N, C-alpha and C positions, 0 to 999 in steps of 0.2 A: 238556294240549293244547299242541302246538307253536305258538309265536308267529310270525306272518308279518311280515317287514319290508315286503314288496311283494306285492300280489295284484291281478290284473286279470282281468276277466271280460267276454266279449263286446266286447272293445276294438276300436274302429274309427276310422280317420282317413283323410280324403281331402284332397288339395291342390286348387288352383284347377282349374276346368274338369272337375271330377268325377273327377280321376285318383285312384282309390282305391289306398291303400297297404296298409292293414290292415283286415281285416274279421273280426269275431268271434274275436279272439285271446284266449286265456286262458293264464295262467301265474302262478307264485308263487315266492318264495324265502324260506326261513326265516331268522330273525334269526341273524346270525353265520355264515351260509353263503355260498358263492360260486356265482353263476349265470353260465354262459357262454352267449352268444347267437351262433349261427353261421348264415350265409346268404350267398348270392351277392351280388355288387354290385347295388345298386338294389332290393333286396328290402324295405328299410324298417328296417334295423337302427338307424340313427341316429335315425330318426323315433321308434322305440319308446323309445330312451333319452331323447329330448326329452319324451316323454309321462311318463316316470318322474320326471324332475327338475322337471316342471311348466312347461317352456318352451313346450309345446304342450298344449292341452286336448283330451281325447277328444271326438269327435263322436258316438260310440256307446259303450255299455257303461260300465263303471266301472273306476277304478283307485284303489287305496289304498296310500299310502306312509307308514309309521310311522317317523319320524325325519328328521333333517336330512341332505340329500344334498350331496356335493361331486362336481363333474363335471370330467373330464379329456378335452378334445376331441382328435380325431385330429391336427389341424393348428392351430397357434396363432401368430398374428402380433401384433406390437405396433407402435404408432405412434411411441413414444419409446424412447430408449436407457436402459431401466431396468437396474439391476444385477440379478444373479441373486438376491441376498438380498432386494431390493425386490420382485421377482416373487413370491417365496415368501411374503413378508410380506402380500401382497394376500390370501392365504388366511385371514388373521386379521382382515380388514376388519369382519366381523360382531361382533367383540369390541371394536372401537375406536369410542369415542363421536364424534359429529359435531364437527368442528373440533379433534379431538385427534390425537395422534401415537401410534404403536405403543409399548406399554410395554416395559420390559426383559424381562418374561415373554414377550411376543409375539416379541421378537427371539430369545430362547432357544428358543422352540418352532420358529421358522423354521430356526434353525441345526441343531437336532436333526433336523429332517426332511431337511435337506441331508446331514448326517452319515450318516443311515440308508442313503442311496442312494450314498454315496461321493462326494458333490459338495461337501464342505466347502471344498476348495481353490478352487472356482469362485465363492465367495460374492460377491466384489467385481468379477467379470468382467461386462462388458456382455452382457445376454441375447441381443441381436441379433448378437453375434459368435460365438455357439456353433453347433456342428453341429446338424443336425436331430435326431439321436439325443439329444444333450445337452439340447436344449430340451425334448424329450419327458420326460426324466427330471426336469428342473426343474419342469415343470408337475405331474408326479406328486408331487413333494415339496410343492408348493403345496397339493395336495389333502390330503396327510397333515397339513399344518400347520393345516388347518381344524378338525381333531378332530371331523369329521362322523361320523354313525352309519352312513352308507351311501356307499360310493364307487362312482361310475358312470363307467366307462372306455370310451372309444370307440377300439377297436383300439389298445390301449396299447403294443403291441410293434411296430407297423408300421414305424417309422423306426429301429429299433434293430438292432445287430449281434447275433450269437448269444449272446455273453457277457451283454450288457445285457438281452436278452430273458429270460435266466435270472434276472437280478437282479429284474426286475419280477414274474415269475411267483413267485419265492420270497417276495417281499414281499406279494403277493396272498394267498398261503397263510398267511404268518405273521400278517398283519393279521386274518385270519379266525380262525385257530386260537388265537392268543395274546391278541388284543385284542378279539375278539368283534365285529369289524366285519362288516357285510354288504357284499359286493362283487359288482357286476354289470359284466361286460365283454363287448364284442363282439370277434370274432376270425375270421380266415379259416383258422386252424390247428387242426384237430381234436385234434392232439396236445397243444396248450396246454390246451384244455378238459379233455382226458382226464387231464392231469397235476395240475390244481389245482381243478377245479370239482366241487362236490358235486352240482349239477344243471345240465342243459344244455337249451337251447331250440334247435330247428332250425326256421328260417323257410322252410318248403317252398313257400309261395305266399301269395297275398293272403288266402285263407280257410283255409289249412292250416298248422298248426304242430304240433310235438311238444315237450313239456316234461316232464321227469321226471329221475330219478336218472341221472347221467352214464353209469354202466355199462350201463344199459338203453337209453338213447337213442342213444349213439354206437356204432353197429354198421356193419359193411361194407355191409349193404343200405341202411340209412338214409343213410349218407354218399353212396352212389351216387345215391340219389333226390335228395339235396340239390344235388349238384354235377355230376351226369352223368358222373362219373369213377369208375373202378373203384378201390376201396380194399382193402387187405389188412391184416388184423390180424397184427402181428408180436410174438410173445412173446419175452422175453429175461430174462437174469439180471443183476442189479447187486449186487455184493458179497453174493452168496448170497440175495438177495431177488428174487422173481419180479415181473416188470413186463411191460408191453406198450405198443405204440404202433400208430398207423394210418398207413400209407404209401400215397399215391396212385400208381397204375400208369398211366403214359402209354404207350399202345400206339402202335406205329409208329415209336418212337424207337430209335436205336441203330445 
């Protein structure tokens, strides 16, 4: 029987004044797999992530999370001028005793995380002097340094150029395939989900969602339902290997 890292059933949450965000949501992700969550702005993607990491408690239904989570927010601000290395070392806080300092092993783990993302040269730079894209990569490195079982990423490629989007997507895939981590990420890009996600959830409305294998969930029809935009599936060849992507068609332009 396949082990689940995350499973929720009948999940519901409302903010003040009765504004319901989620009602009767269900979904799951297997241990060591990647789940992508797609939906329009304001549909509750970030709320769902907060329920997964325990920052919010469900008001209806149940949610079960097996393992320790590390969260990468979409935007991150700091009040002090920490170095990049110090920011990544914060991911080791759960391993540092009260009133103690990070060990040599903690520093090595932080530097390894920076090296993985090509950020080693930035280790001594002030975090608040970096570009938005560089900051996003540093926060991703901090999540790697936690050595958590589950990475939860809120639109991890939103501030990145195309090259660094590819870096993040490749690491999402490698962390799942090679290290057995479970990864959950939100995105506005169906092609990102199609490229790396084993399963995909489409947040179609307050009471309606689809969750299942990516190849079955991401279709032209379902993406049109989700975004109200026509999508076309485009097959192609890469070095002799068949692949495909989904492209939005904006009528009236040109």
